C-alpha positions in Angstrom: -25.2 -27.1 -3.8 -25.0 -23.9 -1.8 -25.4 -20.7 -3.8 -22.8 -18.0 -2.9 -24.2 -14.5 -3.1 -22.4 -11.9 -5.3 -21.6 -9.8 -2.2 -20.9 -11.1 1.3 -21.4 -8.4 3.9 -20.6 -8.3 7.6 -22.8 -6.3 10.0 -21.4 -3.3 11.9 -21.3 -5.5 15.0 -19.2 -8.1 13.1 -16.5 -5.5 12.2 -13.2 -6.4 14.0 -12.6 -4.6 17.3 -8.8 -5.3 17.2 -6.0 -5.0 14.8 -3.9 -8.2 14.2 -0.1 -7.9 14.5 1.4 -10.5 12.1 4.9 -10.0 13.5 3.8 -11.8 16.7 3.5 -15.1 14.7 6.4 -14.7 12.4 9.2 -17.1 13.4 11.7 -14.7 11.9 10.9 -11.1 12.8 11.7 -8.2 10.5 15.1 -6.8 11.3 15.1 -3.7 13.5 15.3 -0.3 11.9 18.7 1.5 12.2 19.3 5.1 13.2 20.4 7.0 10.0 23.5 8.5 11.7 24.6 5.9 14.3 23.4 2.8 12.4 22.3 1.3 15.7 18.9 -0.2 16.2 16.4 2.6 16.8 14.6 3.0 20.1 11.4 4.9 20.9 13.2 8.1 21.7 14.7 8.1 18.2 11.3 8.0 16.5 9.2 10.3 18.7 10.4 13.6 17.0 8.8 12.3 13.8 5.9 10.0 14.9 3.5 10.3 17.8 4.1 8.0 20.8 1.4 5.4 20.4 2.4 4.9 16.7 6.0 4.4 17.8 4.9 1.8 20.3 3.0 0.0 17.6 5.9 0.3 15.2 8.4 -1.4 17.6 6.2 -4.1 19.1 6.9 -7.5 17.6 5.1 -9.6 20.3 1.7 -8.2 21.1 -0.7 -10.2 18.9 -3.7 -7.9 19.0 -4.3 -4.1 19.5 -7.7 -2.8 20.5 -9.2 -0.4 18.0 -10.4 2.7 19.9 -14.1 3.4 19.8 -13.6 6.8 18.0 -11.8 5.0 15.2 -14.5 2.3 15.0 -17.2 4.9 14.8 -15.4 6.6 11.9 -14.9 3.2 10.2 -18.6 2.6 10.3 -19.1 5.3 7.6 -17.4 3.1 5.0 -16.8 -0.3 6.7 -17.2 -3.3 6.8 -16.3 -3.5 3.1 -17.8 -6.3 1.0 -16.2 -9.5 -0.2 -17.4 -9.9 -3.7 -17.7 -13.1 -5.9 -16.4 -12.2 -9.4 -19.0 -14.2 -11.3 -18.6 -12.0 -14.4 -14.9 -12.5 -14.5 -15.2 -16.2 -13.9 -17.6 -16.6 -16.8 -15.4 -14.4 -19.1 -12.4 -16.6 -18.4 -14.4 -19.8 -18.5 -12.5 -21.0 -15.4 -13.5 -23.5 -12.8 -11.8 -21.3 -10.2 -13.9 -19.3 -7.7 -12.7 -15.7 -7.8 -13.4 -13.3 -4.9 -12.2 -9.8 -4.3 -12.2 -7.6 -1.2 -13.4 -4.2 -2.3 -11.8 -1.2 -0.5 -12.9 1.6 -2.7 -16.2 2.7 -1.0 -15.0 6.0 0.4 -14.0 9.3 -1.1 -10.4 8.4 -1.3 -11.4 5.4 -3.4 -8.9 3.1 -1.6 -7.9 1.2 1.5 -5.7 4.0 2.7 -8.4 5.5 4.9 -8.1 2.5 7.3 -4.6 3.6 8.5 -5.2 7.3 8.0 -8.1 7.3 10.5 -5.9 5.5 13.1 -2.9 7.7 12.6 -4.8 11.0 12.8 -6.7 9.8 15.9 -3.6 8.9 17.8 -1.9 12.2 16.8 -4.9 14.3 18.0 -5.1 12.3 21.2 -1.5 13.2 21.9 -2.1 16.9 21.3 -0.2 17.2 18.0 -0.9 20.5 16.2 -0.4 19.5 12.5 0.6 16.7 10.3 2.7 16.2 7.1 2.8 13.4 4.6 3.6 12.4 1.1 1.4 10.8 -1.6 2.0 9.1 -4.9 -1.1 8.5 -6.9 -3.1 10.6 -4.4 -5.1 7.9 -2.6 -3.2 8.3 0.7 -3.2 12.0 0.6 -6.9 12.0 -0.1 -7.6 9.5 2.7 -5.4 11.5 5.2 -7.2 14.7 4.2 -10.5 13.0 4.9 -9.4 11.8 8.3 -7.8 15.2 9.2 -11.1 16.9 8.3 -13.0 14.5 10.5 -10.7 14.8 13.5 -9.8 18.5 13.0 -6.1 18.4 12.1 -4.2 20.7 9.7 -2.3 18.8 6.9 0.4 19.4 4.4 0.8 16.9 1.6 3.9 16.5 -0.7 2.6 14.9 -3.9 4.9 13.2 -6.3 5.3 15.6 -9.3 4.3 13.0 -11.9 1.0 12.3 -10.2 0.5 16.0 -9.4 0.5 16.6 -13.2 -1.4 13.4 -14.2 -4.2 13.7 -11.6 -5.2 17.3 -11.1 -8.5 16.4 -9.5 -6.8 14.6 -6.7 -5.4 17.9 -5.7 -8.9 19.4 -5.8 -10.4 16.8 -3.6 -7.6 17.0 -1.0 -8.1 20.8 -0.9 -11.8 20.3 -0.5 -11.0 18.5 2.8 -8.7 21.4 3.8 -5.2 20.0 3.0 -2.3 22.0 1.5 -0.8 20.3 -1.6 2.8 20.8 -2.7 4.3 19.2 -5.8 7.5 17.2 -5.0 10.4 17.9 -5.5 9.7 21.5 -4.3 11.5 24.6 -3.4 10.0 24.5 0.1 12.6 22.2 1.6 16.3 21.7 1.5 16.0 18.1 0.1 13.5 19.3 -2.6 15.9 22.0 -3.8 18.7 19.6 -3.8 16.7 17.1 -5.9 15.6 19.8 -8.4 19.3 20.8 -8.9 20.5 17.2 -9.2 17.6 15.9 -11.4 16.2 18.9 -13.4 12.8 18.0 -14.9 12.4 15.0 -12.7 8.9 13.5 -12.2 9.8 12.9 -8.6 9.5 9.8 -6.4 7.8 8.6 -3.2 11.2 8.5 -1.6 11.8 12.2 -2.3 8.3 13.2 -1.2 8.8 11.3 2.1 12.1 13.3 2.7 10.3 16.6 2.1 7.4 15.7 4.4 9.8 14.5 7.2 11.9 17.6 6.9 8.8 19.8 7.1 7.6 17.9 10.2 10.8 18.1 12.2 11.4 21.7 11.3 7.8 22.8 12.3 6.5 23.3 15.9 4.5 20.4 17.4 4.1 18.7 13.9 4.4 15.0 13.2 4.8 13.0 10.0 2.6 10.1 9.0 3.2 7.5 6.3 0.7 5.6 4.3 2.6 2.3 3.6 5.8 0.3 4.4 5.8 0.8 8.2 4.8 -1.9 10.6 2.2 0.3 12.2 0.5 0.8 8.8 0.3 -2.9 8.1 -1.1 -3.4 11.6 -4.0 -1.0 10.8 -4.6 -2.5 7.4 -5.1 -5.9 9.0 -8.8 -5.0 9.3 -9.0 -5.9 5.5 -7.9 -9.4 6.0 -9.8 -9.9 9.3 -13.0 -8.9 7.6 -12.2 -11.1 4.6 -11.6 -14.1 6.9 -15.0 -13.5 8.7 -16.8 -13.2 5.4 -15.3 -16.5 4.2 -16.3 -18.1 7.4 -19.9 -17.0 6.7 -20.0 -18.9 3.4 -17.9 -21.9 4.5 -15.0 -21.3 2.1 -11.3 -20.4 2.4 -8.8 -19.1 -0.2 -6.2 -21.3 -1.8 -4.5 -18.4 -3.5 -4.3 -14.7 -2.3 -3.1 -12.0 -4.7 -2.3 -8.4 -3.9 -0.6 -5.5 -5.6 2.7 -4.5 -3.9 4.2 -1.0 -3.8 5.1 -0.4 -0.2 3.1 -3.3 1.1 0.2 -1.9 3.0 -2.7 -3.4 1.0 -1.0 -6.7 0.5 0.1 -6.9 4.1 -3.3 -6.1 5.4 -5.1 -8.5 3.1 -2.9 -11.5 3.9 -2.5 -10.9 7.6 -4.8 -13.6 9.2 -4.3 -16.0 6.3 -0.5 -15.7 6.6 -1.0 -16.4 10.3 -2.7 -19.7 9.4 0.1 -20.6 7.0 2.9 -19.8 9.5 1.1 -21.8 12.2 0.7 -24.8 9.9 -3.0 -24.6 9.7 -3.3 -24.0 6.0 -1.1 -24.2 2.9 -1.8 -21.0 0.9 -0.2 -19.6 -2.2 0.3 -15.9 -1.6 1.3 -13.7 -4.6 2.6 -10.1 -4.5 2.3 -8.4 -7.9 4.4 -5.3 -8.7 5.1 -3.2 -11.8 8.0 -4.1 -14.0 8.9 -0.4 -14.0 9.6 -0.5 -10.2 10.4 -4.2 -9.4 11.7 -4.0 -5.8 10.9 -7.7 -5.0 11.7 -9.3 -8.3 14.9 -7.4 -9.0 15.9 -5.6 -5.9 18.2 -6.6 -3.0 17.2 -7.6 0.5 19.4 -5.3 2.5 19.3 -2.2 4.7 18.4 1.0 2.9 17.0 4.4 3.6 13.3 4.7 3.3 13.6 8.1 1.7 15.7 9.8 -0.9 17.1 12.5 1.5 18.3 9.9 4.1 16.4 11.5 6.9 14.5 8.4 8.0 15.8 5.3 9.7 17.2 2.5 7.6 15.0 -0.6 7.1 16.0 -4.1 6.0 13.8 -4.6 2.9 13.9 -5.5 -0.8 15.0 -2.3 -2.4 16.2 -0.8 -5.7 18.2 1.9 -3.9 16.8 5.0 -2.3 17.9 7.1 -5.2 16.0 5.0 -7.8 13.6 7.2 -9.8 11.0 5.0 -11.4 9.5 5.6 -14.8 6.5 8.0 -15.0 3.9 5.2 -15.3 0.3 5.4 -14.0 0.5 3.2 -10.9 1.8 6.1 -8.8 1.1 4.2 -5.6 3.5 1.4 -6.6 6.4 3.7 -7.5 8.4 3.2 -4.3 12.0 2.0 -4.3 11.5 -0.4 -1.4 9.1 -2.8 0.3 7.6 -3.3 3.7 10.1 -5.0 6.0 7.3 -7.5 7.0 6.5 -8.4 3.4 10.2 -8.4 2.6 11.0 -10.9 5.4 8.1 -13.1 4.4 9.3 -13.1 0.8 12.9 -13.8 1.8 11.6 -16.8 3.9 9.7 -18.2 0.9 6.3 -17.6 2.5 5.1 -15.6 -0.5 6.1 -15.2 -4.1 6.2 -12.2 -6.5 5.3 -11.5 -10.1 5.9 -8.3 -12.1 3.9 -7.1 -15.2 4.1 -4.3 -17.7 1.6 -1.5 -17.4 0.0 -2.1 -20.8 -0.9 -5.7 -19.9 -2.1 -4.5 -16.5 -4.4 -2.0 -18.2 -5.6 -4.7 -20.5 -6.7 -6.7 -17.4 -8.2 -3.6 -15.8 -10.3 -3.0 -18.9 -11.6 -6.5 -19.0 -12.4 -6.4 -15.3 -14.3 -3.1 -15.7 -16.4 -4.5 -18.5 -17.5 -7.7 -16.7 -17.5 -6.5 -13.0 -18.7 -2.9 -13.5 -16.0 -1.3 -11.3 -13.2 0.8 -12.8 -10.1 -0.3 -10.9 -7.2 1.8 -9.9 -4.0 1.1 -11.9 -2.4 -0.2 -8.6 -5.3 -2.6 -7.9 -5.2 -3.7 -11.6 -1.9 -5.4 -10.9 -3.7 -7.8 -8.5 -6.4 -8.3 -11.1 -3.8 -9.2 -13.7 -2.2 -11.7 -11.3 -5.6 -13.3 -10.4 -6.5 -13.6 -14.1 -3.3 -15.4 -14.8 -3.9 -17.9 -12.0 -7.5 -18.4 -13.0 -6.4 -19.2 -16.6 -4.0 -21.8 -15.2 -6.9 -23.3 -13.3 -8.9 -23.5 -16.5 -6.1 -25.1 -18.4 -5.4 -27.6 -15.6 -9.1 -28.1 -14.7 -8.4 -27.0 -11.1 -11.2 -25.6 -8.9 -9.2 -23.3 -6.7 -10.6 -20.4 -4.6 -8.8 -17.2 -5.4 -8.9 -14.0 -3.4 -7.5 -10.7 -4.5 -7.5 -7.2 -3.1 -9.3 -4.6 -5.1 -7.6 -1.8 -3.1 -9.2 1.1 -4.9 -11.1 2.6 -7.8 -9.7 4.3 -10.9 -12.1 7.2 -11.2 -9.3 9.7 -11.0 -7.2 7.8 -13.6 -9.2 8.4 -16.7 -6.2 10.1 -18.5 -4.3 6.8 -18.1 -7.2 4.8 -19.4 -7.5 7.2 -22.3 -3.8 6.8 -23.1 -4.2 3.1 -23.1 -7.3 3.2 -25.3 -5.5 5.4 -27.8 -2.5 3.1 -28.0 -0.2 5.8 -26.6 0.8 4.0 -23.4 4.3 2.7 -23.4 6.2 0.3 -21.1 9.4 1.6 -19.6 11.4 -1.1 -17.8 14.7 -0.3 -16.1 17.7 -2.0 -17.5 20.1 -4.1 -15.3 22.5 -1.2 -15.6 19.9 1.3 -14.3 19.2 -0.8 -11.3 22.9 -1.6 -10.7 23.7 2.2 -10.8 21.0 2.8 -8.2 22.1 -0.1 -6.0 25.6 1.4 -5.8 24.1 4.1 -3.6 23.1 1.6 -0.9 24.5 2.5 2.5 27.4 0.4 3.8 25.9 -1.5 6.8 
C-alpha cells in the first residue's frame, strides 16, 4: 500500500503559470453587474475610474479560460509558493475516521493567509498602469496585511480602512500593516462622507465590510490617480485565487488521489472559489461527482439565510450592484471573531453555483467553530484563523459521518490562514466568555427591506 507523506510539495517549476477562469466553463454565467445609478449592465468605462484597466478586463471576461501570470508576479509568488497540501493524520487519528483528510495550507507568509495571491496581482497591474496610490478595506486584517506586503514589494502607497470591530480586537494587525508602510483608518471614520453618515446613523457601531468598502471607494475616486482594490467577492479575485486549487490538483496528481469532498470557509468567496476552481471545472464538465461545501458563520449567513438577488456590494451604494446571495447591504453583523466572514453578500460566482445546486452550504456558531479550531491546533500543531476554522468544523463533521457510516472518502479543506493574531479570541473562548449572536428572522427581514428595486 502506497504511503502518503504528511506534506506534498510542488517544486517552483511546477507552480502554475496561468490563472484559471471558472466562468468559462460555467453553463450559466454570473449575472452582469449593474451600474448603481442607471441599473444597466456595466461596461469597462464604468469601472475604470475605480479599478485599473487590466483588472477590469479580467472582471468582465466570462469566456477566456486561462490568463497568463506575469513573470514579476510569479517571481514574487516564489517567496511563499507553492504552498503544501498536508495530510491531516493527527486529525484522522483523533476522529478515528476511515476518511483521508487533506488541507491546503495558505498561511506561510506574513499576512498568514491566502490573500497575498490576489494582492500581488492587483498591485502589480496597478503599478504597470502607472497608478500612484491604492485604497482598500479589511475585516480581520489578513487582506490589509497582504496588500501592505505587496505594496511594499512593488513600491505603492496604500490606505486601509479597517472594520472598527477588528481594529479594536486585533491591534497588532495595525502594527504589521504600518510596518509595511500602509496608513490604517478605523471604519466608519470621519475621513469620508459615508463614514460620517454611518457614525451618525449607527452611533457606537462596530462597522462592517460593506461600510469599509464604501469609504475606500470614496477615498479612491476623490483622490488623484488612485485606484481601489478588493480582496474578495469580485470575479478577478477568484481568478487570482485559482492558483490554490490548481496547486492542490497538481499535488493530488502526484499522489494518485482526488477529493470526494471539498470544504471551504465562505465570507466573500475568494478562498472557497480559488480552492474549488479546477475541481468544480471537472464537476461541471461531467468528469467527476464531487460534494463541495461552503461553510459560513451563523452570525452572517448570506448563503443559508440570504436572498439571491441584485444588491449593492457596499453600504454607501457607491459600487455596482451584483447578483448574489445577500443579507442586504445595510446588514451589520455581530461583532464575532471571524472578521473576514462578516460580509453581507457572497461572490457572484459562488452564488450562481449555489443557486444551480453545484455546491451546498452549512452554517455554524462561533463557539463550536472555536472548539473545532482548538482540537485541530492540538493534533495538527497549527493555530488556525477563526475564518479557516469554519472549514475545519465542516470537514470534521463530514469525517465523523464517514466514521459512523464506515466510508473511506477523501476530504480536502482550505486552511486559508493562521490565527496568530487572534489570541484574544482564543482566550475568550478558553475563559468561557465567548457568546453566539445569531440574527433573528426579523433582523434579516429588516435588512432585506433595504434591497434595491431591480
